[in-house]
C-alpha distance (Angstrom), angle and dihedral (degrees) to the residues before:
residue distance angle dihedral
M1 . . .
P2 3.83 . .
W3 3.78 121.3 .
R4 3.77 119.7 -114.3
S5 3.76 125.5 -143.1
S6 3.78 125.1 -152.6
L7 3.79 116.3 -164.9
P8 3.82 109.6 -172.4
H9 3.78 117.5 -164.4
K10 3.79 119.0 -94.0
S11 3.79 95.8 -102.6
L12 3.80 92.4 52.9
L13 3.79 101.0 48.6
G14 3.79 112.4 26.6
F15 3.78 122.2 -125.6
G16 3.79 103.6 -179.8
G17 3.78 93.1 52.9
G18 3.79 94.7 80.9
A19 3.79 111.3 -37.9
I20 3.77 122.9 118.8
G21 3.77 120.5 -139.4
A22 3.75 144.8 144.1
D23 3.79 99.9 -114.6
I24 3.79 125.7 32.6
Y25 3.83 91.0 -161.2
C26 3.78 99.9 51.0
D27 3.82 107.7 21.5
R28 3.78 117.8 88.7
S29 3.78 137.1 -178.6
G30 3.78 108.6 -102.8
I31 3.80 136.1 -171.3
L32 3.82 121.4 -131.9
C33 3.81 118.5 -165.3
R34 3.78 139.6 141.7
T35 3.81 94.4 -102.0
I36 3.80 138.4 22.6
G37 3.79 86.8 -118.4
D38 3.80 90.7 59.1
C39 3.82 90.5 47.7
A40 3.78 88.4 54.0
K41 3.81 91.4 51.0
V42 3.82 90.7 53.2
L43 3.80 90.6 48.5
D44 3.80 90.0 51.5
A45 3.81 90.5 49.1
L46 3.81 91.3 53.7
K47 3.80 91.6 59.1
D48 3.80 111.3 104.7
P49 3.83 111.0 -130.9
V50 3.81 91.3 -131.6
A51 3.79 109.2 26.1
G52 3.81 97.1 31.0
Y53 3.80 110.4 -153.5
Y54 3.80 93.2 -23.1
D55 3.81 114.6 117.6
P56 3.81 117.0 -175.3
R57 3.81 89.1 -151.3
D58 3.81 91.9 61.7
P59 3.86 118.6 60.5
F60 3.80 91.7 -164.2
T61 3.82 90.2 68.7
T62 3.79 90.6 65.4
V63 3.81 88.7 76.2
P64 3.84 112.0 118.3
R65 3.77 111.1 -81.2
S66 3.82 97.4 -130.1
S67 3.80 91.5 123.7
V68 3.81 96.1 50.8
L69 3.80 112.7 101.4
N70 3.79 121.8 -133.0
T71 3.79 89.7 -143.7
P72 3.83 126.8 64.0
Y73 3.79 113.1 -84.9
A74 3.80 90.0 -135.8
S75 3.79 89.8 64.8
H76 3.80 89.2 62.9
A77 3.79 95.2 46.4
Q78 3.80 95.6 61.2
M79 3.81 99.0 60.4
P80 3.82 113.3 140.5
G81 3.81 94.4 -129.0
T82 3.78 94.8 -123.2
L83 3.78 120.3 171.5
G84 3.79 111.5 -76.0
G85 3.80 93.2 10.6
L86 3.82 91.6 141.4
V87 3.78 99.5 41.1
G88 3.80 109.6 143.3
M89 3.81 94.2 24.8
R90 3.81 122.9 112.8
I91 3.81 116.2 -147.9
G92 3.78 122.8 -169.3
I93 3.81 120.4 -142.6
I94 3.81 114.2 -149.1
R95 3.78 101.3 -141.5
E96 3.81 92.8 177.3
S97 3.81 87.0 74.3
M98 3.80 91.6 51.5
V99 3.80 103.6 50.5
C100 3.79 120.4 114.4
A101 3.77 121.6 -134.1
P102 3.81 113.1 -107.1
G103 3.78 109.4 -86.2
S104 3.82 94.5 10.5
Q105 3.80 119.9 120.1
A106 3.83 98.5 172.5
E107 3.80 95.0 90.8
L108 3.79 97.1 39.4
P109 3.87 99.6 89.2
I110 3.80 95.8 51.2
V111 3.80 93.5 40.7
T112 3.80 91.1 50.6
A113 3.82 91.8 47.7
A114 3.81 93.1 46.7
A115 3.80 92.6 48.8
Q116 3.81 91.0 50.5
E117 3.81 93.6 47.0
I118 3.81 92.3 49.5
K119 3.77 90.8 51.8
T120 3.80 96.1 42.3
I121 3.83 100.0 42.8
L122 3.80 105.2 29.6
G123 3.78 96.5 32.9
D124 3.80 110.6 28.0
R125 3.81 100.5 28.8
L126 3.79 104.5 30.6
G127 3.78 96.1 31.2
A128 3.79 101.1 -128.5
T129 3.80 118.8 156.2
L130 3.79 105.7 -118.4
V131 3.79 124.4 -150.2
E132 3.79 124.0 -177.9
S133 3.77 133.8 -155.2
S134 3.77 119.8 -129.0
H135 3.79 133.9 -120.5
P136 3.81 131.7 171.6
L137 3.82 89.9 -118.2
W138 3.83 95.4 49.7
R139 3.80 122.9 82.9
Q140 3.79 106.1 -137.9
D141 3.80 118.2 -122.7
P142 3.83 106.3 -122.6
E143 3.82 89.8 -149.8
I144 3.84 94.0 57.1
E145 3.79 125.1 72.1
T146 3.81 115.6 -114.3
M147 3.80 118.0 -128.5
Q148 3.77 115.8 -112.2
T149 3.80 89.5 -126.0
D150 3.79 134.2 22.0
F151 3.77 139.3 -152.9
R152 3.79 94.0 -98.9
R153 3.78 89.1 58.9
A154 3.80 91.1 45.0
L155 3.81 92.1 50.4
A156 3.80 90.3 50.1
R157 3.78 88.9 58.1
L158 3.80 98.2 40.8
V159 3.80 105.1 38.4
P160 3.85 96.0 65.2
I161 3.82 89.1 53.3
F162 3.79 105.1 38.5
M163 3.81 107.0 20.5
P164 3.83 109.8 14.8
E165 3.82 89.4 153.5
L166 3.80 88.0 75.3
L167 3.79 89.7 73.3
F168 3.81 89.4 62.0
R169 3.78 95.4 55.9
L170 3.78 119.1 129.4
G171 3.78 124.6 -144.3
P172 3.82 126.7 -128.0
D173 3.81 87.7 -85.9
G174 3.80 91.3 59.2
Q175 3.80 92.2 -112.2
P176 3.83 127.1 119.1
L177 3.79 111.0 -77.3
F178 3.80 92.6 -149.0
K179 3.77 101.6 52.0
E180 3.80 95.6 -179.5
F181 3.79 89.0 58.4
A182 3.81 92.8 50.8
A183 3.79 91.1 46.9
A184 3.81 92.4 52.6
I185 3.83 102.3 47.4
V186 3.79 133.9 70.0
P187 3.85 117.7 -103.2
T188 3.80 104.7 -64.0
A189 3.79 136.8 170.8
F190 3.81 108.0 -105.0
M191 3.80 88.4 -179.4
P192 3.80 133.9 -19.1
G193 3.79 108.5 -51.1
K194 3.83 93.6 2.7
I195 3.81 112.5 106.5
F196 3.80 119.6 177.7
G197 3.77 136.0 162.2
T198 3.78 133.4 101.7
G199 3.81 101.2 -177.5
T200 3.77 138.1 81.5
M201 3.83 104.6 -114.2
Q202 3.78 125.6 99.7
P203 3.83 109.5 -122.1
I204 3.80 91.7 -117.3
D205 3.81 91.0 52.5
Y206 3.79 89.5 50.8
G207 3.81 88.9 52.4
V208 3.77 92.3 51.3
A209 3.81 92.2 48.4
L210 3.82 90.0 47.8
A211 3.79 93.7 49.5
E212 3.81 91.6 46.4
E213 3.82 90.7 49.5
R214 3.79 93.2 -120.2
I215 3.79 90.9 129.2
A216 3.79 131.9 35.7
P217 3.81 116.0 -102.3
P218 3.80 119.6 -113.1
A219 3.79 110.4 -80.5
N220 3.81 92.7 -116.5
L221 3.82 97.8 44.5
D222 3.80 95.7 116.3
I223 3.79 141.7 114.9
A224 3.80 94.2 -83.2
T225 3.80 93.1 54.9
I226 3.80 94.2 44.5
Q227 3.81 92.0 49.6
E228 3.79 90.4 54.7
Q229 3.78 92.8 57.8
E230 3.78 120.0 129.9
L231 3.77 107.9 -95.5
A232 3.75 119.0 -107.8
M233 3.81 116.7 -111.8
A234 3.80 92.4 -110.5
F235 3.82 98.2 127.5
R236 3.81 88.9 82.0
F237 3.81 87.3 58.0
H238 3.79 99.4 42.3
I239 3.81 98.0 51.1
P240 3.84 96.3 57.3
Q241 3.79 90.0 40.9
Y242 3.79 91.3 52.5
L243 3.81 93.8 44.2
T244 3.81 92.1 49.7
R245 3.79 92.5 50.7
R246 3.80 90.6 44.6
A247 3.81 90.9 54.1
A248 3.80 89.3 50.7
D249 3.81 90.2 52.0
W250 3.80 90.2 52.6
Q251 3.82 90.5 46.8
A252 3.80 89.6 55.4
L253 3.81 87.1 55.8
G254 3.80 92.1 51.2
F255 3.82 98.9 -100.6
T256 3.80 130.6 116.4
E257 3.80 116.4 -131.8
T258 3.80 118.2 -171.4
L259 3.80 96.5 -177.2
V260 3.80 97.6 104.4
D261 3.82 105.6 127.4
F262 3.79 145.3 34.7
P263 3.85 97.4 -96.8
T264 3.80 91.1 55.8
L265 3.80 91.3 43.9
N266 3.79 91.5 52.5
A267 3.79 92.2 46.0
R268 3.78 92.1 52.6
S269 3.78 92.2 44.3
N270 3.81 91.6 52.7
S271 3.79 90.8 51.1
G272 3.78 91.3 52.8
A273 3.80 94.0 -121.4
T274 3.79 118.4 159.8
I275 3.81 114.3 -117.5
N276 3.78 113.4 -147.1
A277 3.78 123.4 -161.8
P278 3.80 122.1 -138.7
P279 3.79 119.3 -114.0
S280 3.80 109.4 -67.3
R281 3.78 117.9 -112.0
I282 3.76 125.9 -149.1
G283 3.76 122.5 -136.5
P284 3.79 132.1 5.8
R285 3.77 123.8 -33.5
């Protein structure tokens, strides 16, 4: 039986409250079980009876709770799949995650099969109203409603505010990844010793115009490009943070733990010692 993975969004299942990852922006805490129903049970179990999914150690969990259900998630993962079971529900299909790179045929069979199964099972059998996002590389299905907005438009509004450094990324060839951005701004340091820009706009003015939809976003500003970003150097932060909190958990149980930093971790690792974690705790401290 295949394993199923549930990847809740960052404001639903906290990441900064105790997880360890390489990139605080992209990494998320996921759930791996044999069935979606089991994933839902784990998600329900991680909900604190008082604070819900809010964790004061993780700023992402302060996001408005509009997407948190009032009913257990497990109760929605055990539906019998009867005809019309999703009538009245609208389900969005993220086409940006289904596009094939120009000239590539490797992804085409699975993308075609997935698109057909979504339409046949969720739409035709279960009766859900399907809506799809748009992308220049995706041929719209005339039988499915198109979303009024898409992720490229959303990224154009969010990137200048939350992650403007993405616009300064360089490709493997050492040239600006977003060529329209470089062509629009004045000569600017993208990184030490790397100056690009042949336009007249200040980078911050470009960001404002992009967020306000006064200019078109770069052609490759989409989910696929963002997901391929170089990971932030956050692992160096998360390990000491985790070790410090772990030592505090042991202290609360009456034990002294001296493994609180990288030097000690490396020393223990070199000696072959086994590192045991304290009992896990659910919810905020």
